[in-house]
C-alpha positions in Angstrom: -2.3 -66.9 19.9 -5.8 -67.1 18.3 -7.8 -70.1 17.2 -11.1 -70.8 15.6 -12.5 -72.5 18.7 -15.0 -71.0 21.0 -17.4 -68.1 20.1 -15.9 -66.9 16.9 -17.3 -63.4 16.9 -15.7 -62.8 20.3 -12.4 -64.3 19.1 -12.5 -62.0 16.0 -13.1 -58.9 18.1 -10.3 -59.9 20.4 -8.0 -60.4 17.5 -8.7 -56.9 16.1 -8.1 -55.5 19.6 -4.8 -57.4 19.9 -3.6 -56.0 16.5 -4.3 -52.5 17.7 -2.2 -53.2 20.8 0.5 -54.8 18.7 1.1 -51.5 16.8 0.6 -49.2 19.8 2.5 -51.2 22.4 4.4 -54.3 21.2 6.2 -52.6 18.2 6.9 -49.5 20.2 8.5 -51.6 23.0 10.5 -53.6 20.4 11.9 -50.3 18.9 12.9 -49.1 22.3 14.6 -52.3 23.2 16.6 -52.3 20.0 17.5 -48.7 20.4 18.7 -49.2 23.9 20.7 -52.3 23.0 22.4 -50.6 20.0 23.2 -47.6 22.2 24.7 -50.0 24.8 26.8 -51.6 22.1 27.9 -48.3 20.7 29.1 -47.0 24.1 30.5 -50.3 25.4 33.9 -49.8 27.0 36.2 -52.1 29.0 39.6 -50.6 30.1 41.1 -54.1 30.1 40.4 -54.6 26.3 42.4 -53.2 23.4 40.7 -50.9 20.9 40.5 -53.8 18.5 38.9 -56.1 21.0 36.5 -53.3 22.1 35.4 -52.7 18.6 34.8 -56.4 18.1 32.8 -56.6 21.2 30.7 -53.6 20.1 30.1 -55.3 16.7 29.1 -58.6 18.4 26.7 -56.8 20.8 25.1 -54.9 17.9 24.7 -58.0 15.8 23.2 -59.9 18.8 20.8 -57.0 19.4 19.6 -57.0 15.8 19.3 -60.8 15.7 17.1 -60.8 18.9 15.0 -57.9 17.5 14.6 -59.8 14.2 13.4 -62.9 16.0 11.0 -60.8 18.1 9.7 -59.0 15.0 9.2 -62.3 13.2 7.1 -63.6 16.1 5.0 -60.4 16.3 4.4 -60.4 12.5 3.5 -64.1 12.4 1.0 -63.5 15.2 -0.4 -60.5 13.4 -0.8 -62.5 10.2 -2.6 -65.3 12.2 -4.9 -62.8 13.9 -5.8 -61.1 10.6 -6.5 -64.5 8.9 -8.7 -65.5 11.8 -10.8 -62.3 11.5 -11.3 -62.8 7.8 -12.1 -66.5 8.1 -14.7 -65.9 10.8 -16.3 -63.0 8.8 -16.4 -65.1 5.6 -18.1 -67.9 7.5 -20.6 -65.5 9.1 -21.7 -64.0 5.8 -21.6 -67.2 3.7 -24.9 -68.5 2.3 -26.6 -70.7 4.9 -28.4 -74.0 4.4 -28.5 -76.4 1.5 -28.7 -75.9 -2.2 -32.4 -75.1 -2.2 -32.0 -72.4 0.5 -29.1 -70.9 -1.3 -31.0 -70.7 -4.5 -33.9 -69.0 -2.8 -31.5 -66.5 -1.2 -30.0 -65.8 -4.6 -33.5 -65.3 -6.1 -34.4 -62.8 -3.4 -31.2 -60.9 -3.8 -31.6 -60.8 -7.6 -35.0 -59.3 -7.2 -33.7 -56.9 -4.6 -31.0 -55.7 -7.0 -33.6 -55.1 -9.7 -35.5 -52.9 -7.4 -32.4 -51.1 -6.2 -31.1 -50.5 -9.7 -34.5 -49.1 -10.8 -34.3 -46.6 -7.9 -30.7 -45.7 -8.8 -31.6 -45.2 -12.4 -34.4 -42.9 -11.3 -32.0 -40.7 -9.5 -31.9 -42.0 -5.9 -28.5 -41.7 -4.3 -26.4 -44.7 -3.2 -26.6 -43.6 0.5 -30.4 -43.4 0.4 -30.6 -46.9 -1.1 -28.2 -48.3 1.5 -29.9 -46.6 4.5 -33.2 -48.1 3.6 -32.0 -51.5 2.5 -32.7 -54.9 4.1 -30.1 -57.6 4.3 -31.0 -59.2 1.0 -30.7 -55.8 -0.7 -27.4 -55.2 0.9 -26.0 -58.5 -0.2 -27.1 -57.6 -3.7 -25.6 -54.2 -3.5 -22.3 -55.6 -2.3 -22.2 -57.9 -5.3 -23.5 -55.6 -8.0 -22.9 -51.9 -7.0 -19.2 -51.6 -7.9 -19.8 -52.7 -11.5 -22.9 -50.6 -11.8 -21.1 -47.5 -10.6 -18.1 -48.1 -12.8 -20.4 -48.4 -15.8 -22.2 -45.2 -14.9 -18.8 -43.3 -14.6 -17.1 -44.0 -17.8 -13.9 -42.0 -18.4 -14.6 -39.2 -20.9 -12.6 -38.9 -24.1 -10.0 -36.3 -24.8 -9.1 -33.4 -22.4 -12.3 -34.0 -20.4 -10.8 -37.2 -19.1 -7.7 -35.7 -17.7 -9.1 -35.1 -14.2 -11.4 -38.1 -14.2 -11.3 -40.3 -11.1 -12.5 -43.9 -11.1 -15.1 -44.6 -8.4 -13.5 -46.5 -5.6 -15.5 -49.8 -5.2 -13.8 -50.6 -1.9 -15.3 -47.5 -0.2 -18.8 -48.3 -1.6 -18.6 -51.9 -0.5 -17.3 -50.8 2.9 -20.4 -48.6 3.4 -22.7 -51.4 2.3 -21.0 -53.9 4.7 -21.2 -51.5 7.6 -24.9 -51.3 7.0 -25.1 -55.1 6.5 -23.3 -55.7 9.9 -26.2 -53.8 11.5 -28.9 -55.9 9.8 -27.4 -59.3 10.4 -28.0 -61.4 13.6 -25.8 -60.3 16.5 -23.0 -62.9 16.1 -22.8 -62.6 12.3 -22.9 -58.8 12.5 -20.1 -58.8 15.1 -17.9 -61.0 12.9 -18.4 -58.8 9.9 -17.8 -55.6 12.0 -14.5 -57.1 13.2 -13.3 -57.6 9.7 -14.3 -54.0 8.7 -12.4 -52.8 11.7 -9.4 -54.9 10.6 -9.6 -53.3 7.2 -9.3 -49.9 8.8 -6.3 -50.7 11.0 -4.2 -53.2 9.0 -2.7 -50.9 6.4 -1.2 -48.6 9.0 0.0 -51.7 11.0 1.8 -53.0 7.9 3.5 -49.7 7.3 4.7 -49.7 10.9 6.0 -53.3 10.6 7.9 -52.4 7.4 9.5 -49.4 8.9 10.6 -51.3 12.0 11.9 -54.1 9.8 14.3 -51.6 8.2 15.5 -50.5 11.6 16.0 -54.1 12.7 18.0 -55.2 9.6 20.1 -52.1 9.5 18.9 -50.7 6.2 17.1 -47.7 7.7 18.4 -44.2 6.9 18.3 -41.4 9.5 14.8 -40.3 8.4 13.2 -43.8 8.5 11.3 -43.4 11.7 9.6 -40.2 10.6 8.8 -41.5 7.1 7.4 -44.7 8.6 5.2 -42.8 11.0 3.9 -40.5 8.1 3.3 -43.5 5.9 1.4 -45.3 8.6 -0.7 -42.1 9.3 -1.5 -41.8 5.6 -2.5 -45.4 5.4 -4.8 -44.9 8.4 -6.4 -41.9 6.7 -6.9 -43.8 3.4 -8.4 -46.8 5.1 -10.8 -44.8 7.3 -14.5 -45.4 6.5 -15.9 -42.8 4.0 -19.4 -42.4 2.8 -20.1 -43.6 -0.7 -20.6 -40.8 -3.2 
């Protein structure tokens, strides 16, 4: 159970760690318990029972095993949702504009000027990584807000056959790199909160695939290849969510 009380950056980091353990330990243990319980149901035998009574007992045992596993999975998924929401809430608070209206207006002015300077450098041929590496916090806030649209405008899909192999720039990866740099520029507690959310972004897709695969096993809709396909889907989600450098 996670709450918003106490030092939030520590809570957020603990929540991310707990989500990692959920996938690695809790879900694996639940899968083993379900498998063992279903095996016990399948092999149940009592010489004092008729075949009909034995089959009924086996069905009852299998149904009870699935009901227990479903309740356990519901609890684990609810806790995972709560932990992910905590991390995002703490990160949003940590990176929200501070102070009153005057302070926020001043920050917006600084960031607008920072974007003008960054855009001029980009237009002159400087690369995005170069701009990010040398940016201060105001510039990074500005890049986070403006860079996706700027890159999309610079990479317009060509007409005709030339557009067949065109790939839209991925704004999520650009923003991710900006936010990684921003986490290093912010004060320690704010940076830790943002870093926790970035780590969440990297692990959550694979966790969701693992949850979905186990849900099929629990409710009895999984086919024989479900475990392998679920593992492959989770691995691919991990790879796609891994931090990549902006182009």
